[in-house]
Residue frames relative to the residue before (quaternion, step in Angstrom):
aa qw qx qy qz dx dy dz
X 1.0000 0.0000 0.0000 0.0000 0.00 0.00 0.00
X 0.6282 -0.5399 0.3508 0.4368 3.63 1.20 -0.01
X 0.5506 -0.5760 0.4819 0.3644 3.54 -1.22 -0.58
X 0.1809 -0.7823 0.5900 0.0846 3.57 -0.75 1.09
X 0.0967 -0.7986 0.5940 0.0047 3.55 -0.92 1.00
X 0.1071 -0.7683 0.6291 0.0494 3.53 -1.02 0.91
X 0.1636 -0.7876 0.5873 0.0896 3.56 -0.98 0.84
X 0.7095 0.4143 -0.2535 0.5106 3.57 1.30 0.20
X 0.6889 -0.5183 0.2770 0.4244 3.55 0.98 0.87
X 0.7104 -0.4787 0.2541 0.4490 3.59 1.14 0.51
X 0.4307 0.6973 -0.4731 0.3233 3.61 1.20 0.08
X 0.7869 0.0319 -0.0083 0.6162 3.58 0.98 -0.86
X 0.1962 -0.7799 0.5891 0.0786 3.55 -1.23 0.59
X 0.1583 -0.7307 0.6531 0.1203 3.52 -1.27 0.58
X 0.2295 -0.7907 0.5557 0.1152 3.57 -0.81 1.02
X 0.1493 -0.7797 0.6057 0.0541 3.56 -0.93 0.98
X 0.0914 -0.8156 0.5710 -0.0209 3.56 -0.93 0.98
X 0.7602 -0.3255 0.2793 0.4881 3.53 -1.31 -0.32
X 0.5625 0.5955 -0.3865 0.4239 3.60 1.17 -0.45
X 0.6956 0.4206 -0.2587 0.5218 3.60 1.24 -0.49
X 0.6766 -0.5095 0.2860 0.4482 3.60 1.30 0.01
X 0.3975 0.6969 -0.5038 0.3201 3.62 1.21 0.04
X 0.5434 -0.6403 0.4379 0.3210 3.57 -1.05 0.72
X 0.7746 -0.0478 0.0554 0.6282 3.56 1.19 -0.61
X 0.4868 -0.6432 0.4965 0.3208 3.57 -1.18 0.46
X 0.5979 0.5125 -0.3576 0.5019 3.58 1.31 -0.03
X 0.0443 -0.8208 0.5681 -0.0400 3.56 -0.11 1.36
X 0.2474 -0.8111 0.5229 0.0861 3.56 -0.72 1.15
X 0.8014 -0.0470 0.0632 0.5930 3.57 1.15 -0.54
X 0.1068 -0.7868 0.6056 0.0533 3.53 -1.23 0.49
X 0.0429 -0.7634 0.6442 0.0195 3.54 -1.19 0.66
X 0.0894 -0.8102 0.5789 0.0230 3.57 -0.92 0.88
X 0.1326 -0.7266 0.6670 0.0982 3.51 -1.21 0.72
X 0.7667 -0.3546 0.2437 0.4765 3.58 -1.24 -0.08
X 0.8327 0.2187 -0.0763 0.5030 3.59 0.91 -0.88
X 0.7796 0.3256 -0.1415 0.5159 3.59 1.20 -0.33
X 0.1910 -0.7432 0.6319 0.1089 3.53 -1.16 0.80
X 0.1231 -0.7728 0.6207 0.0488 3.56 -1.00 0.89
X 0.0513 -0.8034 0.5932 0.0070 3.60 -0.79 1.00
X 0.2681 -0.7372 0.6037 0.1423 3.55 -0.81 1.09
X 0.0170 0.8310 -0.5531 0.0574 3.61 -0.54 1.13
X 0.6190 -0.5283 0.4270 0.3941 3.54 -1.35 0.05
X 0.7275 0.3794 -0.2338 0.5217 3.58 1.29 0.01
X 0.7764 -0.2806 0.1476 0.5447 3.56 1.16 0.56
X 0.5697 -0.5579 0.4742 0.3733 3.54 -1.34 -0.26
X 0.1426 -0.8053 0.5738 0.0445 3.56 -0.65 1.16
X 0.0972 -0.8012 0.5903 0.0086 3.57 -0.94 0.96
X 0.0675 -0.7826 0.6188 0.0108 3.55 -0.97 0.97
X 0.1537 -0.7840 0.5957 0.0835 3.55 -1.01 0.84
X 0.6952 0.4306 -0.2765 0.5048 3.60 1.28 0.25
X 0.7106 -0.4941 0.2613 0.4274 3.57 0.97 0.86
X 0.7026 -0.4761 0.2612 0.4597 3.59 1.22 0.29
X 0.4641 0.6912 -0.4507 0.3221 3.59 1.21 -0.14
X 0.7900 0.0743 -0.0137 0.6084 3.57 0.99 -0.87
X 0.1503 -0.7886 0.5945 0.0453 3.54 -1.10 0.79
X 0.1958 -0.7084 0.6597 0.1569 3.51 -1.28 0.57
X 0.2132 -0.8039 0.5480 0.0899 3.56 -0.78 1.05
X 0.1555 -0.7783 0.6057 0.0565 3.54 -1.00 0.96
X 0.0886 -0.8112 0.5775 -0.0227 3.56 -0.93 1.00
X 0.7602 -0.3192 0.2709 0.4967 3.54 -1.28 -0.32
X 0.5768 0.5863 -0.3737 0.4288 3.59 1.16 -0.52
X 0.7058 0.4096 -0.2434 0.5242 3.59 1.27 -0.47
X 0.6905 -0.5004 0.2717 0.4462 3.59 1.28 0.10
X 0.4212 0.6811 -0.4927 0.3404 3.64 1.20 0.06
X 0.5511 -0.6297 0.4407 0.3249 3.56 -1.10 0.67
X 0.7734 -0.0453 0.0562 0.6298 3.58 1.18 -0.65
X 0.5004 -0.6463 0.4816 0.3161 3.57 -1.19 0.47
X 0.6045 0.5140 -0.3563 0.4934 3.59 1.28 -0.17
X 0.0018 -0.8188 0.5706 -0.0634 3.56 -0.11 1.33
X 0.1856 -0.8298 0.5231 0.0579 3.58 -0.70 1.12
X 0.8047 0.0400 -0.0190 0.5920 3.58 1.20 -0.33
X 0.0723 -0.7864 0.6130 0.0236 3.54 -1.21 0.57
X 0.0382 0.7730 -0.6312 0.0518 3.54 -1.12 0.78
X 0.0875 -0.7977 0.5956 0.0356 3.57 -1.04 0.78
X 0.1919 -0.7129 0.6592 0.1430 3.51 -1.22 0.68
X 0.7439 -0.3717 0.2748 0.4826 3.58 -1.21 -0.17
X 0.8127 0.2792 -0.1118 0.4990 3.58 1.06 -0.73
X 0.8021 0.2792 -0.1001 0.5183 3.60 1.13 -0.54
X 0.2038 -0.7530 0.6172 0.1023 3.54 -1.14 0.81
X 0.1271 -0.7910 0.5977 0.0309 3.57 -0.90 1.03
X 0.0295 -0.7836 0.6206 0.0010 3.59 -0.92 0.93
X 0.2466 -0.7609 0.5869 0.1258 3.57 -0.69 1.14
X 0.0746 -0.8267 0.5577 0.0001 3.57 -0.55 1.16
X 0.4771 -0.6379 0.5233 0.3026 3.55 -1.31 0.43
X 0.8530 0.0994 -0.1053 0.5015 3.55 -0.68 1.13
X 0.7356 0.3972 -0.2299 0.4982 3.58 1.24 -0.20
X 0.5302 -0.6626 0.3896 0.3580 3.54 1.30 0.17
X 0.6713 -0.4638 0.3929 0.4242 3.51 -1.31 -0.47
X 0.1872 -0.7681 0.6051 0.0941 3.56 -0.75 1.08
X 0.0941 -0.7978 0.5955 -0.0017 3.56 -0.88 1.01
X 0.0092 0.7959 -0.6041 0.0379 3.56 -0.95 0.93
X 0.4317 -0.6618 0.5473 0.2759 3.53 -1.11 0.72
X 0.3256 -0.7303 0.5670 0.1976 3.56 -0.99 0.85
X 0.5405 -0.6065 0.4495 0.3715 3.58 -1.06 0.58
X 0.4197 -0.6906 0.5232 0.2705 3.56 -1.05 0.69
X 0.2290 -0.7564 0.5970 0.1379 3.50 -1.14 0.69
X 0.1694 -0.7981 0.5700 0.0971 3.57 -1.05 0.64
């Protein structure tokens, strides 16, 4: 069904799907920082920098080990994506100043 996001403690929800750019409506994991949302999907790793309204999807064409992503975690400098059959994909995040 996609990824549902609440900004008011769960009183209301907005659902985001492939129509917004998610790689798949089957979301396996999510990680959020102050400015970025990361969604692990059955169709790659989807990243939003505008609260979920729009997503950019990354796949094996971008270097992921597999398009089946089961988990995601980010630090200040590094992004980790746990994939099925493709191992752990690691990417350096751009630095901000």
